[in-house]
N, C-alpha and C positions, 0 to 999 in steps of 0.2 A: 161484717158487711164490707169493710175496707179491704179485707183479704180477697173478696170476690172481685173488687175493682182492680186490685193489683194483678190477680191471676188473669183477668180478662185482658189487661194491658199487655201482659207478657205473651199471651196467646196471639194477640194482634201483631206484636213485634216479631214473633216467630212465623207469621204468615198463616195463622190458623183462625180465620174469622168465625167459623162455626163453633170452635171451642170458646171463643170470646162471647158469642151470643148465648151459649148455654148458661153462662154465668150472669148475664145482665139483661136478658131479653125481657124480663118482667118488671124491671125497675125503671122509674121515670125521673130519678134525680139527675142533676146536671152531668156529673161524670159518666153515669150510665148512658145517658142520651148521646154524649159525645162518642163513647166507645161503640155504641150501636151504630152510630153514623159511619164511623170508620170501617166497621165490619161490613156494613151494607155496601160501602164503596168498594171494598176488596172483593165482594161477591158480584159486583157489577150493577147493582141497583142504584144508579147515581142519583136519580130523582129523590128516592127515599132517603138516601144518605145526606143530600143537601138539606132536606127538611129537618132531619134529626139534628144536624150540626147547628143549624140556625136556632132551633129550639134550645139546644144546650147552651149556646152563646148568650141567649136571653136569660136562661136560668141561673147562670153563674152570677154571683154578686159583684158589686163594684170593686171589692177588694181582691177579686180573683182575676186580675188582669192577664196573668200568664195563661190561665185556662181558656179565657176568651180568645187570646191571641192564637193559641193552638187550634181552636175551632176555625178561626179565619184561615190559617195555613192549610188545614184539611179541606176547607171549602175551595180554596184556590187550587189545590191539587185536583179536586173533582172538576173544576172549570177547565183545567188544562187537559185532563183526560177526555172530557166531553167536547174539547176543541172550542171552548168559549174564550177565544183569544182576546176579546175585548173586556174581560174581567178587570176591574180597576187595579192597576199595578200599585198605586199609592196605598191602597188598603193593605196589600201584602207587605209593602215596605214598612208601614207603621207597625204591623204585627211582628215583623222581624226585629225591629228596633226594640219593641217591648220585651221580646224574648232575650235579646242580647243584654238588655239592661238588667234583667233579673237572673242572668247567668245560665239560661237554658240554651247553651250553645249548639247542642245537637239539633234541636228543632229550629233554631235560627238559621243554621246551615241548610236545613231542609227547605226553609222558605227561600233562601238564596238559590238553591238548586231548581226550585220550581220556576223562578223568574228566568234563570239561565236557559231552562228547557223551552220556555215560551219564546224567548229571543231566538233560540236556535231554530224553532219551527218557522219563525218569521224571516229567517235568513239574515238576521242582524248579528253577524258572527263576532265583530269587534266588541259589541255591547255584551254579548254572552261571555266572551273572554274576561271582560272587566268585572262582570257579576261574579264569576268564579274567583277572580283574584281578590275581591273584596271580602270573601268569606274568612272567618277566623281560622287560624292555622292549627287550632287545637285538634287532637286526634278525633276522628269520627268513628261511629259504629260501622261495622262491616257493610250493612245495608246502605248506609249513606255513602260509603266509599264507592260502592257499585254505581250508584246514581251519578256521582261526580265523574267517575271515569267514563261512563257512557256518554256524558255530555262532552267531555274532552275528545272522545273518539268521534262523536258526531261533528264537532267543529273541524277536526282534522280531515274527516272524509269530505266535507264540503269544500275544504281548501286543497283537496287532492294531495294530502300528506299521508300516504298509506302506511309508512313506517311508524309514524307517530300514532296513527289509529290502531295499528296492531298492538303496539306497546300498551296503549291505554286499555284495550280490550283484554289483554293478558292480565293486567292488574285488576280489571273488573271481574274476570273469571275467578281469580284467586280470592278476592273479597267475597264473591257470591258463594264460594264453597265454604268460607268461614261463616257466613250468615246462615247457610243451609236453608235457604228459602227457594223452593222450586221455581216460583214465578220469576225471580231474579236470574236464576241460572238459565231459564228459557229465554229471557230477554237478552242476555249476553250472547247466547248461541245464535239468536236471530240477528243480532248486530254483526256477528262474525260472517254471516252469510253474504252480507252486502259486499264484503271484500273478495269473496270467492264466486260471485255471480257475474256473468258478462254485463258490463255497464255501457257498452257502446259497440258499434260496428265500424270497422275500418275498411273503406272502399278505395282501391287503387288499381289502376290498369285493368279495369273491368271485372275484378274479382273482389270478394269481401270475406272477412272473418271476424269473429267476436273478439272483444278486448275486455280484460278485467280492469278494475279501477287502477291498479298499479301500473298497468301498461298505458292507460290513458295519462297517468301522471308523467311517465317517461316521455310520452309524446310531446309534452309541453316544452321539452328541451331539444326536440328534434330539429334538424336543419331543414326539414321538408317544409314546403308550403302546405299548410293545413287549412282546409275549409271546414269550419266548426259549425255544424248544424244546430248544436245546442244553444249557441249564443249568436248565431247569424253573423259570423265574423270570419275573416281570413287572417292568418297570422304566421309568422316565421321568426323564431328566436326572439321573442319579445316585441317584435313590430306587429301591431294589430291594426286592421282596418275593419271597423264595425259597420255592418250593413243592416242593423236591426230595424232601422226606420225606412229601409229601401228594399222591400221584399222582392220586387221584380229583379233588381240588380243581383240580389243574393241568389235567386233562382237561376239566373243566367250563369253566375259564377259556379254554382254547384253542378249544373249540367256540363259545363266545359271541363270542370275538374274531374268529374266521374268518367268522362270519355278520354281524358288525357292518357297518352300523348296523341291520340287521334283527334280529328276535328269533329264538330257537331253540325249537322245540316241546319239550314235556316228554318226549315219546316219543323224540325224537332225542337229547336229553341223557341219558336213561336208557340208551339203546342204546350211545351213545358212551362214557359214563363207567363204566357198570356192566356192560357187555357182556351185557345182558339182551335176549333175543330178543322176549319178550312182557312188557310192562309191566303190573304189577298194583298194587293199592293199597299194598302194602308198599314197592315201588320208588318210588312217588310220595312216600310218607312219608319215605323215605331221601333222596330228591332235595331235599325241602324243608329237611331238616337240613343236608345238604352245602352247599346254596346259602347257608344262613344262616352257615355257617362261612366260606365263601368271601367273603361280604360283610364279615365281620369282618376277614379278612386284607387285603382290598383297600380298606379305609376311606380311605386317603390317595390312592389312585390312581384308583378307579372306583366307580360305583354299579351295583348289579344290581337291576333292577325286574321285577316280575311283569307279564305281559301275559295277554291272553285265551288265547293258544296255549301260552305258556311263559315265557321270561325273556329280558331284553335287557340288554346291557352299555352303560353310559354313562360314558365316561372323564371325569375331572376335569382342568380346566385345559389341555385340548388337544382338538383336533377330529379327531385321527387315531388309529386303532388298527391296529397292524401285527403280523403274526405272522412271526417269523424261524424258518423251518423248515429241517430238515436237507435237503441236496440229494438224499439217498436215504433214504426211510423204511424202515429195516431194523431188525429187532428187536435184532440184535447189532451195530449199526453201529460201536460203539466198538471191539469186537474186530476187525472187518474193517478199521478204520482203521489199526491197527497192522500187520496182515498184508498190507495193500495195498502196503507198501514193497518187497515181493518177497523179503524176508529170511526165513530159517527161525527161528521162535520156539518156545520151549518153553512149555508151559502155565504153569509156575511163573514164567517171566519176564513173561508177559502179566499174570499175577495181580499181580506186583510193580508193573508199569507202570500198571495200571488201578486199583490200590488195592482189588482184589476178593479174595475167598477163592479159593484154587486149585480148590476144588470147584465154585464158581459158574462160573469160567472154563472148566473142563473140560466142564461141561454145555452151555455155549454152543458150544464147539468141536464137540462131538458132534452138536449140532443143525445147525450149519452144514455139517458133513461129510455128514450125511444128505441135505441139500439140494444137495450137490455144489458148495458155495461155497468150501470149503477142503479141503485134503488133507494127510495126514500121512505121514511116513516115519520109519523107525527104531522101536525098541521101548524100553520102560522109560524110564530117565532120558535116553536118547539120542533119544527121540521128539521130532520137530519138526513144526510146523504152518506152512503157507504157502499163499499163493494168488498167481497172477499179478496184477500191478497192474490194477485195474478201470479201463477207459477213462473219463476224466472224473470219477473218484471222488476228491474232494479230502479231505485228511486234516487240514489245519491246525486247523480248528475242533473236530474230534472228539478231538484229543489233549489230555491234561491240561494245565492252565495257568490262571492267574487272569484269565480273559478278562472277568469281570464287573467288574473294577476299573476305575474311571474317574478 
């Protein structure tokens, strides 16, 4: 009997869940329940997997603390995959401590990786870094090395450090080949696509072209005045003016930057910033006020001068004005960015990851559903939202992270 358990565990480690089920499908002892739960998770039946793992945890005796801790870690991974980002982190930390105490360093490291991946999804990059640094330095199995390097690459991508990301993905690919698990190889290949997919559009002098992530990184050191539509800010060589809470001012700045070095008519500015179809004297008066406010905000970066037709932007200490625009101009692009990973998300998990109120996220999801861009399944708390990955839709810059730091 023990040989069947061992064989099933080895099958799971090699990425063969069906082989594992063939050996333990008819058994209801605690180890078999745990292995069946992990196998069902690998096959994608997360609800069944969670039920089996909880049954296994209850079936293990009080002296089998390590086995119960492994069940907790497996359940935490299911919560991560199902985007239950509110799953109690303290429970995972306690399980990890138990595993470390009893010398199961590989599974303790796996628990640490799960927490780091959760923090990465939430955009808490410094905390994810610390979670990785706290892990034991003992050699890890190849599959665990892949997971670790994917996290390192994810953090580097969010911080616009493409050289570090490519190096981490290279190490991940090497470890994935050693592990010889097709799913891991596919995950590494998918991560590599992020670096080779257009991540933004560069608009200047009335023309535009796509930018890869590495080109966006180099733009951070450019001497040009950059209007960053991802973070609603203007910057030049480390000097940043954030207009995230001033949407009208940012809309005016973008319109002026896109037309540079030409001017923009008052009618076009009113239509673009105020959404007014017909400009009247009240709109013109408001435009003068908002332009005055924008001048005050941009004192160190640019001048705004009146012309016969409207207004023109004149950058200081540079001859170039660039607009860094999203690759897809979508009202709810931040929500779509998370859903484009193909995983099912709850609205509460999206709200947690985006730092928005659940009500705001729900309104966005309802609007996207009406336009057939997302779909839901389940009801109540079990309701999940997802969409197939959009071809060519990059997510790196749309996910949270301190990208404005230089």
